[in-house]
N, C-alpha and C positions, 0 to 999 in steps of 0.2 A: 105584461108577460107573466106567465105563471109556470111554476115548476112543480111537478108531482113525482114523488119517489115511492116505490113499492119495496119497503124494507124486507118483506118476505121473499122477494125474488133476488135480492142483493147477494152477491157471492164474495163481497169484500175485496174486490180487486184494487180499489183505490184510484182507478182511472179518472173518475169524476173529480176527485180532489186535485189531481194533477192538472186537470183541464180548467177547473173553476173553484179555486180554494176559497173564494169570497162567498160561495153559495153552498159548498158541500164540505163535510167533515166526516170522520169515521169514529164509531164508538170504540173506546179503548179496549173493552173486554172481548169484542169479536170482530171488529173492523167493518161492521155493517154501516152503510151510508146514514148520515145525519144531514137533514136539510136545514141550513142556517137561515135561508131567506126564500120564502115561498113566492114572493113577488119582487124579484131583483130588477134593477134598472135595465132599460133597453140596451145600453151600451155593452152589456155582458152577453148579448144574444149570440154572438159568434162562439164564445167560449162555452156557453150552455148547450148549443146545438152540437158542438164537438163532444162534450161530455155525454150527451144523449147517444151520439153515434158510436162512441168507443165503449160504452157499457156492455160487457159481455153477457149480462143477464137481462138486458133490455128493461132495466128497473127504473129508468128515468124517462119522463115525458115532459117536453117543453111546449107550452102553448103560447103562441105569439098573440 
C-alpha cells in the first residue's frame, strides 16, 4: 500500500488527520498535510481510503 499527497493542492481542512492520524499530520505554520508514513500497513486501508474520499482538495491518492 502506498500513499501519495499533493501538498500544493491541500487546503488544510484536516480531514485526513481525523481519518488516519497514524499516517497524516499537519504543518503548524499553515495546516498543510504532512505524510508520516508513505507505506502504511494494510490494516489501515479502510481509514486511508476514507481520508482519500473526504479530502476536499483531492490531494490524497491511495494505491493498494
